[in-house]
N, C-alpha and C positions, 0 to 999 in steps of 0.2 A: 240692383242686379249688375252683373258683369257684362260688358259689351262682348258679343260674339260676332263671328263672320256669317252667321246664318242669314239667309235671304239678302245678302249684300252683293251678289253678283250682278253686274250691269250688262245687259244684253247688248251686243253690237258695239261695245267699246273696247278699244285696245289700250293696254297700259302705257305704251310708248308712242302714242300718236303725236302729231305735230303740235307745237305750241308757239304762241306769240308772246314776246316780252315787251310790255308797255312801261313807260316811265323808267327806262332801263338803268339810267345813271351809269355807273361803271360796272354794273353786274351785281351779283349777289343772290338775287331771287331767280335762280336757274336750277335745272336738273344737273346732277353731278357729272353726267357723261353725255348728255344729249343737248346740242345747241338748239336754240329756237329757230323757226323759219324766218322770223323778222324781229328786229329790235326797233323800238320807237323811242327816241330821246331827243328833246329839244336843245339840250346843251351840246353844241358841236364839239366842245373840247373833250367831252366824254367819248366821242366816237373812236378816236385813235386808241384809247385805253381798252374799249370793248374789243376792237379788232386786233389788239396785240396778242390776244390769246389764240393759240392755234385752233382751238375748237370753234371759234367764232369767225375765223378769217374770211370765209366766203359768205357770211350772212349779211344780207342788206340791212341798212338802217334808214328808217323813215324819221323825218324831223319833228313833226307835230301831230299829235293824236287828233287834234281838232279837224284836220283835213285828211285823215285816214278813213276814207269812205269805202274803199274796196280792198279789204285786207285779204291776204292769202287764206285758204281754208286751214282750219286748225281745230283740234279737239279741246285744247286748253288755252286759256288766256291768263297771264300772270302779270302783276304790276303793283308796285308800291306807290299809290297816287299821292299827290301833294298833301301835306298835313297842316299847312300854315293856318287854315281857317278852323282847324279842329284842335290843335295843340293848346294846352293850358297857358302857354306863353304868348299866344296870339289873341285876336279879338273874339275868337270862338263863335263865329257866325255859322259854322258847320258846313253842311253840304250845299248850302245856298251861296257860299262864297265862290268867287271866281276861280280860285286855285283848287280847293278841295272838291268843288263841284264837278271837276273833271272826272270824278268817279262815274258819272253818268255817260261820259264819252267812252270810258272803258267798257261799260255795259253795252253801249251801242256797237262798239267794235267787236265785242264777243258774239253778239247776236249776228252781226254781218259775216263773221268768219265761220259760223255754224258750230261754234264751240259748245261742248256740253258741260264744261266746268270752268269756273273763274276762281283764281287765287289772288286775294288782295292783301295788302299790308298797309298799316297805318299806326297811329299812336293809340294807346289804350283809352285815352279820353273819349274816343268815339263811343264807347259803350255807355257812358254816363252823361255825355253832353246833352244839355236841354232836357234833363230827366230821362234820357234814353230815346228821345224823339228822333234824333238823326240816325241812330242805329236801326230803329224801327222803319224809318224811311228807306234806308238801304235794303233792309229785308224785304219790304213791300215791293221795291223796284225790281229786284232780281226775281222774286216770285212771280211778278206779273209777266215775265218772259219765260217762265217754265223752269227756272232754277229753284226748285222747291225744297231741296235738301241744303241746309245751311249750317255750317260748323264754324266755331271761332275758338281761339286759344291765344292767351298771352304767353309769350316765350321770352326768356331773358338770355342775352348773349353769354352770361356767366354759366348757364347750364351747358354750354357747348365749348367750354375750355377757353373762352376769352374773358380776361379779368376786366370787364367793362359792364357796369350796371345798366344795361340797355334793355328795357322792356318794350316789346312791340306786339301789337295785335295783328293776328293773321286770321283771315276770313276765307272760307271756301264755300262757294255756292255752286251746286251741281244739279243736273237732272237725274243723277244716280247717287244713291245713298253711299255706295262703296267709296267713291272718290271724296265725298264730303267727310265721312267718318275717318278716312285715312289721315286727316289732320291730327287725329288723336292717337296716332301710332306711338309706340314706345320710343323715347328719346335715346340716343346712343349712350351706352354704359361708359362711365368714366371712373376709373379707380386710381388711387395713388397720387391724387393731385397735391402738389407741394404748395404750402402757404408761405407767403413772404409778407407778413403783417407789419414788418418794420419799414415798408415802403408805402406811401400814401398818395392818393390822388385827390384833387379838389379843383373847383372852378376859380381861376384867378380873376375872372371877370365878375365874380359874385360879390357878396357882401351886403347888398341891399336885402337879400334873403339868404337862406342857407348857402354855404359854399360847397355843400355835399361832400364833406371830408370823409374819405373812405380808406380803410386800411387793407392793403393787399389787392386793391382794384381801383379803378377810376370811375367817376360818374359818367353818364352817357355823353359820348362825343357829339358835338353839335356845331353848326355854323355860327359864327359870331352874330349875335342878335342885333347889335347896334348899327352895323354898317353893311352887313351881308357881303363882305368881301372875303369871307373864308378864313377869318382869324381862328386859330386853334384856341379853344376856351379852357382847356384842361392843363393843369400843371401837376408836377409830382414833387414830393418832399421825402427825403430819406433821413431826416434828423439833423442834417448838416447844411443842406442847400435846398432851395426851391427853384424850379425851372419849368419852362413850358415843355410839353411833349414835342418831339420833333415830327416832321412830316412822315418819316418812315414808321415811327412808333404809332402815330394815328392810324395809318393804313394797316399795320400789323394787328392792332386791337380791333379792327373790323374784319380780319381774316384775309387781307389783301397784301400780304408780305411779298408777293410775287410781282407787284406792280413797280416798275422802275420809277425813281423819283427825279430823273433828269428829263429835260425837254419841256416841262410844264412849270409854271410859276408855283412856288410853295403855297401861295394863297389859293390857287386853283385846286391843287391836290388836297388841301385841307378842306375846302368846300365839298369836293367830291367824297372824301371820307366821311364827313359829317352827314351828308345826305344819303349815304349808301345803306343798303340792308346788310347786316352782318352776314358774311358769306356762309359760314357753316350753318347758321340758323335758316337762311333762305334756301340753301341746298337741301337741308333736311325736310323742309316743308314741301317744296316742289317735287322732290324725288319721292317722298312718301305718298303724295297725292297722285302723281302720274303712275306710280307703281301699284296703286291701290293697296297699300300695305294694311294689314289687319289692325283695327283700333285696339287700344288698351284703356284702362281706367275704369272707374265705377260710375254708373249712370244712375242719377236720381232726379226726382222732380219736386215740384211744390216748394220752390225757394226763390229768393230774389235772383235777378240775373247775376251769374257768376262770371269769373274771368275765363272760364272754359266751358263751352256748352255746345248744344246741337239742337236744331229745330227740324223736325221731321215732316213739316207741313201742317201739323196739327198741335203738337205738344212741344214746348221748349224744355229741354233737359239740361241739367248740370252734369258735367263730366269732371270727376275728381281724379287727379293723377298723383302718383307717388312723388314726393319732392325729390328733385335731382340735386346732386352735389354742385356747389357754386364755386367757380374758379376764384382763387385769391392769390394767384402766382404772378402778380404784376411785375416783379423783378425779372422774370423770364422774358418779358417783352420790351425791356429797356436796353438801349444801346450801351456798350461797355466803353464809353469814352466821355471826355469832358464836354460839356455844353454850356453856353452862356447862361448865367443866372437870370432869374426873373428880374427885370430892370428895376432901378430905384423908383422910377415913375409908377410902374405896375404894382410894385410892392407897397409903396405909399398909398396908391389909390385903393388897394384892397383893404388896408388898415383904416383909411378914412371912411370908406363906405361901411365897414363893419362897426366902427365906433358910432357913426351917425345913426345907424339902424339898431344898435345894440345887439348885433348878431354875433354869437360867440364863435371862437375858434380855439383849437388847442394852444396852450400857452407856449409850447415849444415851437409851434409854427409861427406864432406872433413874434417870438424873439428873433427867429431867422429873417422874417420879413422886415422887422425893424432894422436889423443890421444891414440888410441889402438895400433898404430905402436910404441909407446914409452914403452908399457908394454911388455917387451921382455923376458918373462918367457917361459918355454916349449921347446920342441925339434925343432931344426932348420933343415929344409929339404935341404940337400946338393944341390939338383938339382936347387933350387931357392934361394940358400944362398946369392947370390949377391944382392938381392933386398934390404936388410937392409943396406948393404954397400953403394949401389947406393943412397938410401934415404938420408944417412948422407952426402955423397959427393955432392948431388944435392940440399942441403938445401936452398941456395939462390934462385935457380930456383923454388923450391917448394913454397917458400914464395911469389915469384912473381906471380906464378900460382894462389895462393890463393887470391891475390889482384885482379887479372883479374876476378875471379869468382864473387867478390863483384860488380865490374863494370858491368859485364854481367847481373847480377840480377837487378841492378839499371836500366839498359837499357831496359830489358824486362818488368820491372815494369812500365816504362813510355810508 
């Protein structure tokens, strides 16, 4: 059946009531034109970025959700709570973890504020972690406080004009069906998207597993996993050179091209960009829910848990949406000037890791990385200093790996 707006009016609820922003970061999960009545963000370096926008200039910022006991009254609470314990890249202890368990603090604050609707964001792994047990625990927790209407939907930043393959799970729990189902409203129509498939993105920190080589877009931006200092993990390749994305490019690919890059350390800005909710996606979700927009899609039941669904208090439904065009216009987001190449050390390190794990890459990318690994000027980082030595010691294996890439591409071509 097709979803309709019949019986979806919520009595006593106003579409533009006050809302709280928790785990705010630098923003992103906000209404397009209405500021929250309170931000809550532990990272003090994000505060100046939040208040740099005219819309937020007079909004107070609370430091720590754990001691936010008397929040201002609000009808909506929104927040992308920490994903470290849920992400497939972490230990996956789920909502019992110290970081991702802050979900329950978000629920506590929502109840204390008198909110009727919660909007949450996290990684898609929450749906399947522990065989779905953590998602069931989240559903049970919100239902126990009267938020009986629960909707969820995985959205990709590429659906919103950003050439970044960033899938995120959005969850709405509400006392009213209209606000929960608004998560399933029609995404903005995008036509005439230009493709630039001759520009590619990949993880220069990868190699032990896939480098997520992508044509016309980049893999999901993230904070450097090894040192948590905000290293940009994504590089781009145009057939001639390979280089890291700049700070401004990282921010633009999250929809924050208006944030100035001066005054904060590059590593700080990269960390902020990697942790943020992609702005056009977050604004679509929050604005759709707060405006109680009519839902779209096809509603069906009796299936395994899908990436898009709705629980009405009794039955869990699958919501099927029409596929949206995906942005592949990466070249439009790249700066028109020369930038430093991926260093010899980084290039050699990626080759070494790929050879050791037998993880393939395009032969043309290998050839450029190989050439750049021989240009050994600049400072050597002691923590990764063995990559150049390993590259030299493994040269026969490196050449054998290169030959396998040719054979692989011949096989794929046939």
